[in-house]
Short mmCIF file of the C-alpha atoms (twelve columns), coordinates in Angstrom:
data_MODEL
# 
_entry.id   MODEL 
# 
loop_
_atom_site.group_PDB 
_atom_site.id 
_atom_site.type_symbol 
_atom_site.label_atom_id 
_atom_site.label_alt_id 
_atom_site.label_comp_id 
_atom_site.label_asym_id 
_atom_site.label_seq_id 
_atom_site.Cartn_x 
_atom_site.Cartn_y 
_atom_site.Cartn_z 
_atom_site.pdbx_PDB_model_num 
ATOM 1   C CA . MET A 1   -0.035  0.207  0.004   1 
ATOM 2   C CA . SER A 2   2.314   2.786  0.616   1 
ATOM 3   C CA . THR A 3   4.514   2.124  -2.549  1 
ATOM 4   C CA . PHE A 4   1.438   2.381  -4.455  1 
ATOM 5   C CA . HIS A 5   1.463   5.819  -7.092  1 
ATOM 6   C CA . LEU A 6   0.431   6.848  -9.903  1 
ATOM 7   C CA . THR A 7   3.123   6.387  -13.270 1 
ATOM 8   C CA . ASP A 8   3.541   8.960  -15.756 1 
ATOM 9   C CA . GLN A 9   1.461   6.861  -18.253 1 
ATOM 10  C CA . GLN A 10  -1.596  6.631  -16.297 1 
ATOM 11  C CA . VAL A 11  -1.149  10.713 -15.843 1 
ATOM 12  C CA . SER A 12  -1.285  11.066 -19.299 1 
ATOM 13  C CA . PHE A 13  -3.595  8.303  -20.082 1 
ATOM 14  C CA . PHE A 14  -5.967  10.241 -17.405 1 
ATOM 15  C CA . HIS A 15  -5.680  13.722 -18.693 1 
ATOM 16  C CA . THR A 16  -6.247  12.052 -22.452 1 
ATOM 17  C CA . PHE A 17  -8.990  10.065 -22.124 1 
ATOM 18  C CA . GLY A 18  -10.855 10.963 -19.152 1 
ATOM 19  C CA . TYR A 19  -10.454 8.439  -16.312 1 
ATOM 20  C CA . LEU A 20  -8.063  5.624  -14.781 1 
ATOM 21  C CA . SER A 21  -9.320  2.602  -12.956 1 
ATOM 22  C CA . PHE A 22  -7.643  0.785  -10.032 1 
ATOM 23  C CA . PRO A 23  -8.490  -2.947 -9.690  1 
ATOM 24  C CA . SER A 24  -8.156  -4.769 -6.286  1 
ATOM 25  C CA . LEU A 25  -6.697  -1.628 -4.915  1 
ATOM 26  C CA . MET A 26  -8.749  -1.316 -1.691  1 
ATOM 27  C CA . ALA A 27  -9.404  -5.120 -1.854  1 
ATOM 28  C CA . ASN A 28  -7.505  -5.251 1.890   1 
ATOM 29  C CA . CYS A 29  -10.062 -3.291 3.416   1 
ATOM 30  C CA . ILE A 30  -13.315 -3.661 1.247   1 
ATOM 31  C CA . ASP A 31  -14.881 -5.942 3.881   1 
ATOM 32  C CA . GLU A 32  -14.993 -3.115 6.689   1 
ATOM 33  C CA . ILE A 33  -15.765 -0.823 3.760   1 
ATOM 34  C CA . GLU A 34  -18.726 -2.376 3.206   1 
ATOM 35  C CA . SER A 35  -19.877 -2.748 7.011   1 
ATOM 36  C CA . ALA A 36  -19.473 0.909  7.387   1 
ATOM 37  C CA . PHE A 37  -21.662 1.304  4.070   1 
ATOM 38  C CA . GLU A 38  -24.396 -1.016 5.565   1 
ATOM 39  C CA . ALA A 39  -24.605 0.275  8.751   1 
ATOM 40  C CA . LEU A 40  -24.798 4.006  7.647   1 
ATOM 41  C CA . TRP A 41  -27.495 3.099  5.456   1 
ATOM 42  C CA . GLY A 42  -29.564 1.196  8.890   1 
ATOM 43  C CA . GLU A 43  -28.311 4.280  11.024  1 
ATOM 44  C CA . ASN A 44  -30.642 6.574  8.031   1 
ATOM 45  C CA . GLY A 45  -33.178 4.133  7.576   1 
ATOM 46  C CA . GLY A 46  -32.319 1.893  4.914   1 
ATOM 47  C CA . GLY A 47  -33.411 4.223  2.027   1 
ATOM 48  C CA . HIS A 48  -33.891 7.639  0.611   1 
ATOM 49  C CA . ASN A 49  -34.825 10.437 3.051   1 
ATOM 50  C CA . GLY A 50  -34.865 8.261  5.952   1 
ATOM 51  C CA . GLN A 51  -37.499 5.617  4.523   1 
ATOM 52  C CA . PRO A 52  -36.656 1.863  3.587   1 
ATOM 53  C CA . HIS A 53  -35.399 1.470  0.322   1 
ATOM 54  C CA . ASP A 54  -38.445 0.122  -2.449  1 
ATOM 55  C CA . GLY A 55  -36.244 -0.637 -5.309  1 
ATOM 56  C CA . LYS A 56  -38.251 1.226  -7.679  1 
ATOM 57  C CA . ALA A 57  -36.110 4.320  -7.450  1 
ATOM 58  C CA . ARG A 58  -32.297 5.019  -6.397  1 
ATOM 59  C CA . SER A 59  -32.157 5.882  -2.907  1 
ATOM 60  C CA . CYS A 60  -29.219 8.259  -2.380  1 
ATOM 61  C CA . ILE A 61  -27.668 9.986  1.008   1 
ATOM 62  C CA . ALA A 62  -25.389 13.334 0.716   1 
ATOM 63  C CA . GLN A 63  -22.609 13.768 3.000   1 
ATOM 64  C CA . PHE A 64  -22.427 9.732  2.702   1 
ATOM 65  C CA . VAL A 65  -18.605 9.456  4.044   1 
ATOM 66  C CA . ASP A 66  -18.851 12.483 6.057   1 
ATOM 67  C CA . ARG A 67  -21.308 11.088 8.441   1 
ATOM 68  C CA . SER A 68  -19.159 7.990  9.099   1 
ATOM 69  C CA . GLU A 69  -15.828 8.347  11.655  1 
ATOM 70  C CA . GLN A 70  -14.551 5.230  9.549   1 
ATOM 71  C CA . LEU A 71  -15.255 6.275  6.005   1 
ATOM 72  C CA . SER A 72  -14.311 9.731  6.777   1 
ATOM 73  C CA . ALA A 73  -10.683 7.862  7.109   1 
ATOM 74  C CA . LEU A 74  -10.433 7.049  3.590   1 
ATOM 75  C CA . LEU A 75  -9.507  11.146 2.990   1 
ATOM 76  C CA . ASP A 76  -6.242  9.708  4.836   1 
ATOM 77  C CA . ASP A 77  -5.905  6.703  3.269   1 
ATOM 78  C CA . PRO A 78  -2.422  7.234  1.266   1 
ATOM 79  C CA . ARG A 79  -3.578  5.444  -1.712  1 
ATOM 80  C CA . ILE A 80  -6.647  7.970  -2.086  1 
ATOM 81  C CA . LEU A 81  -4.221  10.726 -1.193  1 
ATOM 82  C CA . ARG A 82  -1.626  9.757  -3.777  1 
ATOM 83  C CA . ILE A 83  -4.404  9.289  -6.287  1 
ATOM 84  C CA . THR A 84  -5.819  12.962 -5.523  1 
ATOM 85  C CA . LYS A 85  -2.166  14.799 -4.887  1 
ATOM 86  C CA . THR A 86  -0.987  13.444 -8.091  1 
ATOM 87  C CA . LEU A 87  -3.842  14.375 -10.250 1 
ATOM 88  C CA . LEU A 88  -4.568  17.749 -8.627  1 
ATOM 89  C CA . GLY A 89  -2.184  18.975 -6.262  1 
ATOM 90  C CA . ASP A 90  -1.471  18.730 -3.004  1 
ATOM 91  C CA . ASP A 91  -3.684  21.222 -1.777  1 
ATOM 92  C CA . PHE A 92  -6.573  19.577 -3.329  1 
ATOM 93  C CA . ASN A 93  -10.338 20.289 -2.106  1 
ATOM 94  C CA . TYR A 94  -12.440 17.422 -0.775  1 
ATOM 95  C CA . MET A 95  -16.014 18.547 -2.252  1 
ATOM 96  C CA . GLY A 96  -18.044 15.863 -0.671  1 
ATOM 97  C CA . SER A 97  -19.642 12.293 -1.090  1 
ATOM 98  C CA . ASP A 98  -23.010 10.534 -1.913  1 
ATOM 99  C CA . GLY A 99  -23.723 6.885  -1.145  1 
ATOM 100 C CA . ASN A 100 -26.128 4.973  -2.973  1 
ATOM 101 C CA . TYR A 101 -28.913 2.005  -3.936  1 
ATOM 102 C CA . TYR A 102 -28.851 2.397  -7.611  1 
ATOM 103 C CA . VAL A 103 -31.896 0.963  -9.591  1 
ATOM 104 C CA . GLY A 104 -32.108 0.474  -13.301 1 
ATOM 105 C CA . ASP A 105 -30.312 2.215  -15.999 1 
ATOM 106 C CA . THR A 106 -28.650 5.578  -15.529 1 
ATOM 107 C CA . LYS A 107 -28.434 7.461  -18.828 1 
ATOM 108 C CA . TRP A 108 -25.610 8.972  -20.006 1 
ATOM 109 C CA . HIS A 109 -24.538 12.319 -18.467 1 
ATOM 110 C CA . SER A 110 -21.274 14.238 -17.146 1 
ATOM 111 C CA . ASP A 111 -21.062 15.051 -13.394 1 
ATOM 112 C CA . GLY A 112 -21.037 18.742 -14.241 1 
ATOM 113 C CA . TRP A 113 -18.589 20.686 -16.996 1 
ATOM 114 C CA . HIS A 114 -15.664 22.282 -15.639 1 
ATOM 115 C CA . ASP A 115 -13.491 24.496 -18.320 1 
ATOM 116 C CA . GLU A 116 -10.550 25.451 -16.133 1 
ATOM 117 C CA . ILE A 117 -11.159 23.484 -12.501 1 
ATOM 118 C CA . LEU A 118 -10.159 19.757 -12.364 1 
ATOM 119 C CA . HIS A 119 -13.024 18.015 -10.656 1 
ATOM 120 C CA . ILE A 120 -12.846 14.174 -9.872  1 
ATOM 121 C CA . LYS A 121 -14.756 11.127 -8.996  1 
ATOM 122 C CA . ILE A 122 -13.629 8.791  -7.301  1 
ATOM 123 C CA . ALA A 123 -16.029 5.723  -7.058  1 
ATOM 124 C CA . PHE A 124 -16.202 2.747  -4.709  1 
ATOM 125 C CA . TYR A 125 -18.532 -0.336 -6.048  1 
ATOM 126 C CA . LEU A 126 -19.667 -2.726 -3.651  1 
ATOM 127 C CA . ASP A 127 -21.274 -5.457 -5.744  1 
ATOM 128 C CA . SER A 128 -19.643 -7.719 -8.631  1 
ATOM 129 C CA . LEU A 129 -20.716 -5.707 -11.880 1 
ATOM 130 C CA . THR A 130 -20.329 -6.645 -15.614 1 
ATOM 131 C CA . ARG A 131 -21.213 -4.562 -18.299 1 
ATOM 132 C CA . SER A 132 -25.568 -6.083 -18.529 1 
ATOM 133 C CA . THR A 133 -25.776 -5.607 -14.700 1 
ATOM 134 C CA . GLY A 134 -25.121 -2.014 -13.879 1 
ATOM 135 C CA . SER A 135 -21.258 -1.770 -14.385 1 
ATOM 136 C CA . LEU A 136 -19.879 2.164  -15.291 1 
ATOM 137 C CA . ARG A 137 -19.441 3.039  -18.629 1 
ATOM 138 C CA . VAL A 138 -17.520 5.675  -20.000 1 
ATOM 139 C CA . ILE A 139 -16.658 7.504  -23.171 1 
ATOM 140 C CA . PRO A 140 -12.894 8.005  -23.447 1 
ATOM 141 C CA . GLY A 141 -11.867 11.897 -24.282 1 
ATOM 142 C CA . SER A 142 -15.792 13.143 -24.087 1 
ATOM 143 C CA . HIS A 143 -13.974 15.340 -21.017 1 
ATOM 144 C CA . LEU A 144 -12.506 18.216 -22.879 1 
ATOM 145 C CA . PRO A 145 -13.792 21.521 -22.991 1 
ATOM 146 C CA . GLY A 146 -13.679 23.117 -26.415 1 
ATOM 147 C CA . ASP A 147 -13.135 19.926 -28.114 1 
ATOM 148 C CA . GLY A 148 -15.403 18.907 -31.064 1 
ATOM 149 C CA . TYR A 149 -16.288 15.423 -30.430 1 
ATOM 150 C CA . ALA A 150 -16.625 16.063 -26.772 1 
ATOM 151 C CA . ASP A 151 -18.799 19.040 -27.406 1 
ATOM 152 C CA . LEU A 152 -20.622 16.756 -30.241 1 
ATOM 153 C CA . LEU A 153 -21.139 14.273 -27.744 1 
ATOM 154 C CA . SER A 154 -22.633 16.815 -25.169 1 
ATOM 155 C CA . GLN A 155 -25.680 17.763 -26.967 1 
ATOM 156 C CA . GLN A 156 -26.697 14.195 -29.214 1 
ATOM 157 C CA . THR A 157 -25.551 11.638 -26.686 1 
ATOM 158 C CA . ASN A 158 -28.965 11.333 -24.908 1 
ATOM 159 C CA . LYS A 159 -30.692 11.415 -28.834 1 
ATOM 160 C CA . SER A 160 -28.234 8.647  -29.722 1 
ATOM 161 C CA . GLN A 161 -31.737 6.584  -31.066 1 
ATOM 162 C CA . GLU A 162 -32.342 9.537  -33.348 1 
ATOM 163 C CA . VAL A 163 -29.116 10.948 -34.512 1 
ATOM 164 C CA . TRP A 164 -27.379 7.844  -34.688 1 
ATOM 165 C CA . GLY A 165 -30.208 4.796  -34.561 1 
ATOM 166 C CA . ILE A 166 -28.783 2.788  -31.619 1 
ATOM 167 C CA . SER A 167 -29.937 3.156  -27.898 1 
ATOM 168 C CA . GLY A 168 -28.040 4.603  -25.022 1 
ATOM 169 C CA . GLN A 169 -26.768 1.341  -24.259 1 
ATOM 170 C CA . GLN A 170 -25.594 0.616  -27.785 1 
ATOM 171 C CA . ILE A 171 -23.435 3.999  -27.582 1 
ATOM 172 C CA . PRO A 172 -19.343 2.973  -27.804 1 
ATOM 173 C CA . ALA A 173 -17.926 3.340  -24.531 1 
ATOM 174 C CA . VAL A 174 -16.004 1.187  -21.775 1 
ATOM 175 C CA . ALA A 175 -17.405 -0.770 -19.121 1 
ATOM 176 C CA . PHE A 176 -15.740 -1.348 -16.144 1 
ATOM 177 C CA . GLU A 177 -16.847 -5.060 -14.841 1 
ATOM 178 C CA . THR A 178 -15.669 -4.449 -11.291 1 
ATOM 179 C CA . GLN A 179 -15.465 -6.426 -8.089  1 
ATOM 180 C CA . PRO A 180 -15.529 -4.903 -4.914  1 
ATOM 181 C CA . GLY A 181 -12.015 -3.581 -3.781  1 
ATOM 182 C CA . ASP A 182 -11.892 -2.225 -7.402  1 
ATOM 183 C CA . ILE A 183 -12.328 1.625  -7.269  1 
ATOM 184 C CA . VAL A 184 -12.867 3.847  -10.664 1 
ATOM 185 C CA . CYS A 185 -11.463 7.756  -11.265 1 
ATOM 186 C CA . PHE A 186 -13.066 10.144 -13.518 1 
ATOM 187 C CA . ASN A 187 -13.444 13.490 -14.836 1 
ATOM 188 C CA . HIS A 188 -16.180 15.132 -13.603 1 
ATOM 189 C CA . ASN A 189 -16.688 16.144 -17.502 1 
ATOM 190 C CA . THR A 190 -16.859 12.308 -18.858 1 
ATOM 191 C CA . LYS A 191 -19.477 11.551 -19.978 1 
ATOM 192 C CA . HIS A 192 -20.635 7.909  -17.832 1 
ATOM 193 C CA . ALA A 193 -23.608 5.781  -17.868 1 
ATOM 194 C CA . ALA A 194 -25.038 2.189  -16.553 1 
ATOM 195 C CA . PHE A 195 -27.433 -0.291 -17.721 1 
ATOM 196 C CA . GLY A 196 -29.252 -3.203 -16.328 1 
ATOM 197 C CA . GLY A 197 -28.603 -4.218 -13.405 1 
ATOM 198 C CA . SER A 198 -30.285 -5.002 -9.588  1 
ATOM 199 C CA . SER A 199 -32.723 -2.859 -7.824  1 
ATOM 200 C CA . ARG A 200 -29.923 -2.675 -4.944  1 
ATOM 201 C CA . ARG A 201 -26.893 -1.798 -6.606  1 
ATOM 202 C CA . ARG A 202 -24.586 -0.448 -4.033  1 
ATOM 203 C CA . MET A 203 -22.302 2.335  -4.906  1 
ATOM 204 C CA . PHE A 204 -20.782 5.577  -3.260  1 
ATOM 205 C CA . THR A 205 -18.284 8.268  -4.374  1 
ATOM 206 C CA . MET A 206 -15.556 10.886 -3.261  1 
ATOM 207 C CA . ASN A 207 -15.190 14.087 -5.022  1 
ATOM 208 C CA . PHE A 208 -11.990 16.238 -5.260  1 
ATOM 209 C CA . CYS A 209 -11.304 19.658 -7.077  1 
ATOM 210 C CA . GLN A 210 -8.436  21.210 -7.593  1 
ATOM 211 C CA . ARG A 211 -7.721  24.077 -4.910  1 
ATOM 212 C CA . TYR A 212 -9.675  27.259 -6.664  1 
ATOM 213 C CA . PRO A 213 -7.410  30.695 -6.474  1 
ATOM 214 C CA . GLU A 214 -8.956  33.355 -4.717  1 
ATOM 215 C CA . ASP A 215 -10.302 35.277 -8.155  1 
ATOM 216 C CA . LYS A 216 -12.754 32.308 -8.235  1 
ATOM 217 C CA . LEU A 217 -14.097 32.199 -5.044  1 
ATOM 218 C CA . GLU A 218 -17.286 32.642 -6.231  1 
ATOM 219 C CA . ASP A 219 -17.773 29.909 -8.814  1 
ATOM 220 C CA . LEU A 220 -16.831 27.954 -5.471  1 
ATOM 221 C CA . ARG A 221 -19.651 29.161 -4.153  1 
ATOM 222 C CA . ASN A 222 -22.025 29.249 -6.724  1 
ATOM 223 C CA . TYR A 223 -20.853 25.614 -7.187  1 
ATOM 224 C CA . MET A 224 -21.641 24.186 -3.845  1 
ATOM 225 C CA . SER A 225 -25.156 26.125 -3.596  1 
ATOM 226 C CA . GLY A 226 -26.039 22.982 -5.585  1 
ATOM 227 C CA . GLY A 227 -25.750 20.940 -2.325  1 
ATOM 228 C CA . ALA A 228 -29.248 22.704 -0.894  1 
ATOM 229 C CA . ARG A 229 -31.265 20.727 -2.933  1 
ATOM 230 C CA . PHE A 230 -29.834 17.610 -0.888  1 
ATOM 231 C CA . TRP A 231 -30.771 19.487 1.890   1 
ATOM 232 C CA . VAL A 232 -27.534 19.996 3.444   1 
ATOM 233 C CA . LYS A 233 -26.610 23.470 5.625   1 
ATOM 234 C CA . ARG A 234 -22.685 22.867 5.705   1 
ATOM 235 C CA . GLY A 235 -19.978 21.696 3.404   1 
ATOM 236 C CA . TYR A 236 -19.317 18.762 5.117   1 
ATOM 237 C CA . GLY A 237 -21.520 16.567 7.427   1 
ATOM 238 C CA . GLU A 238 -20.193 16.052 11.184  1 
ATOM 239 C CA . ALA A 239 -18.130 13.298 11.432  1 
ATOM 240 C CA . ILE A 240 -15.346 13.962 8.903   1 
ATOM 241 C CA . ILE A 241 -14.921 17.530 10.813  1 
ATOM 242 C CA . ARG A 242 -14.760 16.351 14.143  1 
ATOM 243 C CA . THR A 243 -12.063 13.357 13.353  1 
ATOM 244 C CA . ALA A 244 -9.691  15.593 10.795  1 
ATOM 245 C CA . GLY A 245 -6.477  15.604 11.917  1 
ATOM 246 C CA . PRO A 246 -4.115  19.008 10.383  1 
ATOM 247 C CA . GLU A 247 -3.340  16.955 7.355   1 
ATOM 248 C CA . ARG A 248 -6.666  16.272 5.922   1 
ATOM 249 C CA . MET A 249 -8.312  19.340 7.202   1 
ATOM 250 C CA . LYS A 250 -5.923  21.378 4.162   1 
ATOM 251 C CA . HIS A 251 -8.639  19.677 2.306   1 
ATOM 252 C CA . LEU A 252 -11.239 20.592 3.833   1 
ATOM 253 C CA . GLU A 253 -10.716 24.159 5.035   1 
ATOM 254 C CA . GLN A 254 -11.314 26.085 1.650   1 
ATOM 255 C CA . LYS A 255 -15.175 24.517 1.432   1 
ATOM 256 C CA . LEU A 256 -15.894 25.320 5.280   1 
ATOM 257 C CA . ALA A 257 -14.765 29.061 4.636   1 
ATOM 258 C CA . ASN A 258 -17.053 29.233 2.276   1 
ATOM 259 C CA . ASP A 259 -20.658 27.607 2.804   1 
ATOM 260 C CA . GLY A 260 -22.021 30.308 4.949   1 
ATOM 261 C CA . HIS A 261 -24.590 30.499 2.346   1 
ATOM 262 C CA . LEU A 262 -25.910 26.708 2.351   1 
ATOM 263 C CA . ALA A 263 -28.004 27.173 5.002   1 
ATOM 264 C CA . GLU A 264 -30.371 29.550 3.978   1 
ATOM 265 C CA . LEU A 265 -30.313 27.888 0.421   1 
ATOM 266 C CA . SER A 266 -31.226 24.061 1.764   1 
ATOM 267 C CA . ARG A 267 -34.354 26.211 4.361   1 
ATOM 268 C CA . GLN A 268 -35.489 27.611 0.529   1 
ATOM 269 C CA . ALA A 269 -34.990 24.326 -1.128  1 
ATOM 270 C CA . ARG A 270 -36.992 21.990 2.004   1 
ATOM 271 C CA . LYS A 271 -39.819 24.614 1.627   1 
ATOM 272 C CA . THR A 272 -40.553 23.435 -2.307  1 
ATOM 273 C CA . MET A 273 -39.427 19.513 -2.682  1 
ATOM 274 C CA . SER A 274 -40.550 16.754 -0.793  1 
ATOM 275 C CA . GLU A 275 -37.707 15.040 -0.167  1 
ATOM 276 C CA . PRO A 276 -33.928 15.613 -0.814  1 
ATOM 277 C CA . SER A 277 -32.664 15.508 -4.049  1 
ATOM 278 C CA . ARG A 278 -32.174 11.345 -5.603  1 
ATOM 279 C CA . GLY A 279 -28.753 12.712 -7.219  1 
# 
């Protein structure tokens, strides 16, 4: 574990194609991760918004890792730090987490579109998945702002039947047929999807980005405003802050210093939404 590092070739691959996979990287602690995952769902009603998971729609818990002391410690894991520091710099921001029970298909989408500040997602899959049973699919090269190919995909991916005569499931893509203990890392811009699978596919994510320069802090605050749809009041959950040492706090402090608007936005969201967002 202590000798894990990213090669120059892996870094070049990531910037060119928009993703990396790390088979078995977390295999030595996956049982503990899975137990913590299930315990956290149990503490929160078993499904979405404190209700049992009904298998009809995705259940999501925002600030998922942040709620668990054990899962919060993943932010201190040298393997996670090696990936994030190599791709984002030593002063990267941890941006949050979500835990999920997925149901059925997830259509093609990006997790945002960032022209300047690199945002990445690290996804942990807790079930064995194949391309036909809900594994992650990505479209290589779909993450590049201003690139004609990437721009075309953004416009037409979810009109594939009309434009190309194929279903979303038939779009050429890389499918990660994962086992518990594997993780996948991808640029937020990268087009990704999943098709098929059970009604209780377990997955949680950790999101990170480059530190925002001082003249871009308003952009950071605007991006953080999206958390209001999950009814969160602060940038992070309580456990990840309470148990943070000096090293972890370096990756929390910029977001914590800019989350003062979230409580009011969350209060307003609760007035108009029957439940927090499912994604």
